[in-house]
C-alpha positions in Angstrom: 17.0 7.8 -21.2 17.9 3.9 -20.1 15.3 0.9 -19.4 15.7 -1.9 -17.8 16.7 -4.8 -19.4 13.8 -6.8 -18.4 10.9 -4.1 -18.8 8.3 -5.7 -20.9 8.1 -4.1 -24.5 8.4 -0.4 -25.2 6.0 2.2 -27.5 7.1 5.3 -28.5 5.6 8.2 -29.4 6.5 11.7 -30.5 3.8 14.2 -29.7 6.1 17.4 -30.4 3.8 19.9 -31.7 0.4 18.2 -30.9 -1.6 20.7 -29.0 -3.8 20.2 -25.4 -6.2 18.5 -25.1 -5.0 15.9 -27.9 -1.5 14.9 -26.3 -3.2 13.1 -23.8 -5.8 11.7 -25.8 -3.6 10.4 -28.3 -1.6 8.8 -24.8 -4.5 7.2 -23.6 -5.3 5.6 -26.7 -2.0 3.9 -26.9 -2.1 3.0 -23.3 -5.5 1.4 -24.3 -4.2 -0.9 -26.7 -0.9 -1.8 -24.3 -0.8 -4.4 -21.9 -0.3 -4.1 -18.1 3.0 -3.0 -17.3 3.9 -2.1 -20.6 6.5 1.2 -21.0 5.5 3.7 -23.2 7.9 6.6 -24.0 6.2 9.9 -25.2 7.3 13.3 -26.4 6.4 16.3 -25.5 6.6 20.0 -25.7 7.6 21.6 -22.4 5.4 23.5 -20.4 1.6 22.9 -20.5 1.6 19.8 -22.5 4.3 18.2 -20.5 3.0 19.1 -17.1 -1.3 17.8 -17.9 0.1 15.2 -19.6 1.7 13.9 -16.8 -0.6 15.2 -14.1 -3.4 13.3 -15.9 -1.5 9.9 -16.2 -0.9 10.0 -12.4 -4.4 10.9 -11.8 -5.3 8.1 -13.8 -3.3 5.4 -12.1 -0.7 5.4 -14.5 2.8 5.6 -13.2 5.8 8.4 -15.1 8.8 6.5 -14.4 10.8 9.2 -15.6 10.9 12.6 -17.1 14.4 13.1 -19.3 14.0 16.9 -20.0 17.4 17.2 -21.5 16.6 18.7 -24.6 16.0 22.1 -24.5 12.0 22.0 -26.3 10.7 19.5 -25.3 10.8 16.2 -22.9 10.3 12.6 -22.9 8.2 10.9 -20.1 8.6 7.3 -19.2 4.9 5.7 -18.6 4.6 2.9 -16.8 0.5 1.4 -17.7 -1.0 0.1 -14.6 -5.1 -0.8 -14.4 -7.1 0.6 -13.2 -8.8 -1.7 -10.5 
């Protein structure tokens, strides 16, 4: 998965094997530490972890830029952080 060259610093988190809802909590903790507009890439197990985190991020106002699910057992979400206004 490629990110735009002019993108702010990207942060990565590997949450494969982390159960729900801990995976979303860990993503949220990372998002709290990065600046608005930052890209965060998260590897999650397919199924409930991927679906739950993606829905929760959207509900919080963050942008799911891409979902790369070319691997058979996990997917990689690219997320752009947005502040709640």
